[in-house]
C-alpha positions in Angstrom: 0.0 0.0 0.0 2.9 2.4 0.6 4.1 2.0 -3.0 0.6 2.6 -4.4 0.2 5.7 -2.3 3.6 7.2 -3.4 3.1 6.6 -7.1 -0.6 7.7 -7.1 -0.1 11.0 -5.4 3.2 11.7 -7.4 1.3 11.1 -10.6 -1.7 13.2 -9.5 0.5 16.2 -8.4 2.7 16.0 -11.5 -0.3 15.2 -13.8 1.6 12.2 -15.1 -0.6 9.4 -16.5 2.3 6.9 -16.6 2.8 7.2 -12.8 -0.9 7.0 -12.2 -1.1 3.7 -14.2 2.1 2.3 -12.5 0.6 3.0 -9.1 -1.9 0.2 -9.7 0.8 -2.4 -10.1 1.8 -2.6 -6.3 -1.9 -2.4 -5.5 -2.7 -5.4 -7.7 0.2 -7.3 -6.1 -1.0 -6.5 -2.6 -4.5 -7.7 -3.4 -3.1 -11.0 -4.7 -1.0 -11.4 -1.5 -4.1 -11.0 0.6 -5.5 -14.2 -0.9 -2.4 -16.2 -0.1 -2.8 -18.0 3.2 0.0 -17.7 5.8 2.4 -20.6 6.5 1.6 -23.2 9.1 4.3 -25.4 10.5 4.0 -28.6 12.5 7.2 -30.1 13.9 8.1 -33.3 15.9 11.3 -33.9 17.7 12.4 -37.5 18.4 15.5 -39.0 19.9 15.9 -36.5 22.8 16.4 -38.5 26.0 15.5 -37.2 29.5 19.0 -37.9 30.8 22.4 -38.6 29.4 25.9 -39.1 30.7 28.8 -36.7 30.4 30.5 -37.1 27.1 27.7 -39.1 25.5 26.7 -38.4 21.9 22.9 -37.9 21.4 21.2 -38.0 18.0 18.2 -35.8 17.6 15.8 -36.1 14.6 13.3 -33.4 13.6 10.5 -33.9 11.1 7.4 -31.9 10.2 5.1 -30.5 7.6 4.6 -27.1 6.1 1.1 -26.1 4.9 -0.5 -23.0 3.7 0.6 -20.6 0.9 4.1 -20.3 -0.6 6.9 -18.9 1.5 10.0 -19.9 3.4 10.4 -21.5 6.9 13.6 -21.5 8.9 13.9 -24.2 11.6 16.6 -24.0 14.1 17.0 -26.4 17.0 18.8 -24.5 19.8 21.8 -26.4 21.3 22.9 -25.5 24.8 26.0 -23.3 24.7 28.6 -25.8 26.2 27.5 -28.7 23.9 29.4 -29.6 20.7 27.8 -30.3 17.3 29.4 -33.5 16.2 27.6 -34.4 13.0 24.8 -33.0 10.8 23.2 -29.5 11.2 20.6 -28.2 13.6 19.5 -25.6 11.0 17.1 -26.2 8.1 15.5 -23.9 5.5 12.3 -25.2 3.9 10.8 -23.4 0.8 7.2 -24.0 -0.2 6.5 -23.3 -3.8 3.3 -21.9 -5.2 0.7 -24.5 -5.9 -2.8 -24.3 -7.2 -3.9 -26.1 -4.1 -2.3 -24.0 -1.4 -3.2 -26.5 1.3 -0.9 -29.1 0.0 1.6 -30.0 2.6 5.4 -30.3 2.2 7.3 -32.6 4.4 10.8 -32.1 5.7 13.2 -33.9 8.1 16.8 -33.6 9.3 18.9 -34.9 12.1 22.2 -34.1 13.9 24.4 -35.4 16.7 25.6 -33.4 19.7 28.1 -34.3 22.4 27.1 -33.5 26.1 30.2 -31.8 27.3 29.0 -30.4 30.6 26.7 -31.8 33.3 23.6 -29.9 34.4 19.9 -29.4 33.7 19.3 -27.9 30.2 16.1 -26.9 28.5 15.9 -27.6 24.8 14.2 -25.0 22.5 13.1 -25.1 18.9 13.0 -21.8 16.9 10.8 -21.1 13.8 10.9 -18.2 11.4 8.1 -17.9 8.8 8.5 -15.6 5.8 5.8 -14.6 3.4 6.8 -15.0 -0.3 5.9 -11.4 -1.1 6.8 -10.0 2.3 3.4 -8.6 2.8 2.9 -10.3 6.2 5.3 -9.5 9.0 8.0 -12.2 9.6 6.9 -14.4 12.5 9.5 -15.8 14.9 8.5 -18.2 17.6 10.5 -20.3 20.1 9.0 -23.2 22.0 10.4 -25.6 24.6 10.6 -29.1 23.4 11.9 -30.9 26.5 14.6 -31.0 29.2 17.9 -32.9 29.2 19.7 -33.7 32.4 23.4 -34.6 31.9 24.8 -36.6 34.8 28.6 -36.9 35.5 30.3 -40.1 34.9 30.9 -41.3 38.5 34.2 -43.0 39.1 34.0 -46.6 40.1 34.4 -46.1 43.9 34.2 -49.5 45.5 35.5 -48.7 48.9 36.4 -45.7 51.0 38.9 -46.4 53.8 38.8 -43.7 56.5 41.6 -43.1 59.0 41.5 -45.6 61.8 42.8 -43.0 64.3 39.6 -40.9 64.2 37.3 -43.6 65.6 37.6 -46.6 67.8 36.1 -48.9 65.1 37.2 -49.5 61.6 34.7 -48.6 58.9 33.3 -51.9 57.5 30.1 -51.9 55.5 28.3 -53.9 58.2 29.1 -51.5 61.1 26.1 -50.6 63.2 25.4 -47.1 64.3 22.6 -44.9 65.7 21.2 -43.9 62.4 18.7 -46.1 60.6 15.2 -47.4 61.2 13.5 -46.6 64.5 13.4 -49.3 67.1 10.7 -49.7 69.8 13.1 -48.6 72.6 12.0 -45.2 73.9 14.9 -42.8 74.4 13.6 -39.3 75.3 11.2 -36.4 74.6 12.7 -33.5 72.9 11.7 -30.3 70.9 10.5 -30.6 67.4 13.1 -30.0 64.6 12.3 -29.3 61.0 12.3 -32.6 59.2 10.9 -34.7 62.0 7.9 -36.9 61.2 4.5 -35.6 62.4 3.7 -39.2 63.6 6.4 -38.8 66.4 4.7 -35.7 67.9 3.6 -36.3 71.5 0.4 -34.3 71.6 -0.3 -34.7 75.3 3.2 -33.5 76.3 2.9 -30.7 73.7 -0.4 -29.5 75.2 1.1 -29.5 78.7 4.1 -27.5 77.4 1.7 -25.0 75.7 0.0 -24.5 79.1 3.4 -23.5 80.5 4.0 -21.0 77.6 6.1 -23.2 75.4 4.8 -22.9 71.8 7.0 -25.6 70.2 5.7 -29.1 70.0 7.5 -32.1 71.5 8.3 -35.4 69.8 9.1 -38.9 71.0 12.6 -40.0 70.1 13.3 -43.7 69.9 16.6 -45.5 69.6 17.8 -46.0 66.1 19.4 -49.0 64.4 21.2 -49.4 61.2 24.3 -48.3 59.4 26.4 -45.2 59.9 25.5 -41.7 58.9 27.5 -39.4 56.6 27.2 -35.6 56.1 28.5 -34.0 52.9 29.6 -30.4 52.6 30.2 -29.0 49.1 31.7 -25.6 48.4 29.8 -23.9 45.5 31.6 -20.5 45.6 31.8 -19.1 42.0 35.3 -17.8 42.8 36.5 -21.5 42.9 35.6 -22.0 39.2 39.3 -22.2 38.4 39.9 -23.8 35.0 38.0 -23.7 31.8 34.2 -23.5 31.2 34.0 -27.3 30.8 36.6 -28.4 33.4 36.9 -26.5 36.6 37.0 -27.0 40.4 33.2 -26.8 40.7 32.7 -29.3 37.9 35.0 -31.9 39.5 33.5 -31.1 42.9 30.1 -32.0 41.6 31.4 -35.2 40.1 33.1 -36.2 43.3 29.9 -35.4 45.4 27.8 -37.5 43.1 30.3 -40.4 43.3 30.6 -40.3 47.1 26.8 -39.9 47.6 26.1 -42.8 45.3 28.6 -45.0 47.1 27.3 -44.4 50.6 23.6 -44.6 49.6 24.2 -47.8 47.6 25.7 -49.3 50.8 22.7 -48.4 52.8 24.1 -45.5 54.7 22.0 -42.5 55.8 23.3 -39.4 54.1 22.7 -35.7 54.4 24.1 -32.7 52.5 24.6 -29.0 52.7 25.8 -26.8 49.8 27.4 -23.7 51.3 28.1 -20.5 49.5 24.9 -21.1 47.6 21.2 -21.1 48.6 21.9 -22.8 51.9 19.4 -25.6 51.5 19.7 -28.4 54.0 19.1 -32.0 52.8 18.1 -34.0 55.8 19.3 -37.5 56.5 17.7 -40.2 54.4 18.6 -43.4 52.5 17.9 -45.0 49.2 17.6 -44.0 45.6 15.2 -41.2 46.3 17.8 -39.4 48.4 20.3 -39.7 45.5 17.8 -38.2 43.1 17.4 -35.2 45.4 21.2 -34.8 45.6 21.6 -35.1 41.8 18.9 -32.5 41.1 20.6 -30.1 43.5 24.1 -30.7 42.2 23.1 -30.4 38.5 21.4 -27.1 39.2 24.8 -25.6 40.2 26.0 -25.7 36.6 23.1 -23.7 35.2 24.5 -20.6 33.3 25.0 -17.7 35.7 23.0 -19.6 38.4 25.9 -19.4 40.9 26.3 -15.7 40.4 22.6 -15.1 41.0 22.2 -17.1 44.2 25.7 -16.6 45.6 25.9 -15.8 49.2 29.3 -15.7 51.0 28.4 -17.6 54.1 31.5 -19.7 54.4 32.2 -23.1 55.9 32.0 -21.8 59.5 28.5 -20.6 59.1 27.5 -23.8 57.3 28.6 -25.7 60.4 26.3 -23.4 62.5 23.4 -24.1 60.2 23.8 -27.9 60.5 25.0 -28.1 64.1 21.9 -29.9 65.4 22.5 -32.8 62.9 26.2 -33.1 63.7 25.5 -33.0 67.5 22.6 -35.4 67.5 23.7 -38.0 65.0 27.5 -37.7 65.1 28.0 -38.4 61.4 31.1 -38.8 59.4 31.9 -35.5 57.7 33.1 -35.0 54.1 34.1 -31.5 52.9 34.7 -31.0 49.1 36.5 -27.7 48.4 39.6 -26.0 47.2 41.8 -24.8 50.0 43.3 -21.3 49.3 44.6 -18.4 51.2 41.2 -16.7 51.0 39.1 -19.5 52.5 41.7 -21.2 54.7 40.9 -19.2 57.9 37.2 -19.8 57.5 37.7 -23.5 56.9 39.9 -23.8 59.9 37.2 -22.0 62.0 34.5 -24.4 60.9 36.8 -27.4 61.6 37.4 -26.2 65.1 33.6 -26.2 65.7 33.4 -29.8 64.5 36.1 -30.7 66.9 34.0 -29.2 69.7 31.0 -31.4 68.6 33.3 -34.4 68.5 34.3 -34.0 72.1 30.7 -33.8 73.2 29.7 -37.0 71.3 31.5 -39.8 69.7 34.2 -38.5 67.5 33.1 -38.7 63.8 35.4 -39.1 60.9 36.3 -35.7 59.3 38.2 -35.5 56.0 38.6 -32.8 53.4 39.0 -33.4 49.6 41.1 -30.5 48.4 40.7 -30.3 44.6 43.8 -28.9 42.9 42.7 -27.4 39.5 46.0 -25.9 38.4 46.8 -28.7 35.9 43.5 -27.9 34.1 44.4 -24.3 33.3 45.7 -23.8 29.8 49.3 -22.6 29.9 51.3 -21.0 27.0 54.2 -19.1 28.6 56.7 -20.9 30.9 55.9 -18.3 33.6 52.3 -19.5 33.6 53.5 -23.1 34.3 55.8 -21.8 37.1 52.9 -19.8 38.6 50.6 -22.8 38.5 53.2 -24.9 40.4 53.6 -22.2 43.0 49.8 -22.0 43.6 49.7 -25.8 43.8 52.4 -25.8 46.5 50.7 -23.1 48.4 47.4 -25.0 48.5 49.2 -28.2 49.7 50.9 -26.2 52.5 47.5 -25.0 53.8 46.4 -28.7 53.7 49.4 -29.6 55.9 48.2 -27.0 58.4 44.8 -28.5 58.5 46.3 -32.0 59.1 48.0 -30.6 62.3 44.5 -30.2 63.7 43.7 -33.9 63.3 41.9 -33.6 60.0 42.5 -35.9 57.1 43.0 -34.0 53.9 43.2 -35.5 50.4 45.0 -33.4 47.9 43.5 -34.5 44.6 44.8 -33.5 41.1 42.0 -34.5 38.7 44.3 -34.7 35.7 47.0 -36.8 37.3 45.4 -38.9 40.1 42.5 -41.4 40.3 39.9 -40.5 43.0 39.3 -44.1 43.8 42.9 -44.9 44.6 43.1 -41.6 46.5 40.2 -42.6 48.8 41.7 -46.0 49.4 44.8 -44.6 51.0 45.0 -44.6 54.8 46.6 -41.5 56.1 48.1 -41.3 59.6 46.7 -38.4 61.6 48.8 -36.8 64.3 
């Protein structure tokens, strides 16, 4: 309509009959375009699994039909940023020619393969762009979610974890009995209600009497427990510890180690709890079985969401994490596993938190406490010889802080992901002073 208006008024003002006649050409084309129906696209994606392993190659197939008038459709299946396109193309252009029967459909299909190079939860999107053959209708762009893909880390084959014999009177066999597990019928005490306690254990009569005295918190019956030992896992999710590349860094290896250790203990029947500090501060209460591992896996995979760590980051530190979970450490006396990277910035806070665990150990049976210090300096790409020298110096500095922690009776494993096997590392028995 714009071309018709310009030519018509130009011819009218200039009294030019040629321009007046030419003005009807764009008007005629516009009227023809009104009778051309817009494009309609129906797509179907197959081959997208709900979960995959790190490094696995996934093949995705996309098919569909284009109906309506002539035009062009651009289909683009969006791949998550860290993934690699291995084979094929995730981009397709489909042109629908002019037919006497405009409703005749045109089929299309294409496929590609991508490699899952980073663990995490990812949303898969499919983008469509519809273009009219004459450009009379505004280009329509739409993006729709087609599914979710969870990439799990490849857990190392940890068959046994041998803890230091000097931190407990017993060794650590798989059949060792402890106070965590199923409730027995032996009554122990009445105590205040803690978040996570079952409502079935609430003593309503004692709670009513306590309410008459002005105590607003309910009371619960606690029974003696039987079963296997309990473990508590601390994972440092500080974004400052993402030393390395976007695909291999300290946090990435920390997540893999946390998944492997949690899977090992839960598969052996242990009761396991977890706290991810320098993050949202969510507490995962003690539980057993596959359901507990699924909770852990969902929480750990969410740490690798793009910019998620920067959005929810809170610098609470390990010392504050101990204060948030003190009631579990004091009541259940679990073994404690800390996964972090020891540096000059967090060494003092780590030592302060370990001192608090030693206080709890004196009050109850002394649990096993050991720290996995991930050394990421072999992951960093190095070009200049000075960079290699600087990486070695930082590695030596981190190991020196580990030695200081060992003086406090804490077992520290210095792990180089590129040069050492985590399974062989955990099998070593270290003598604690």
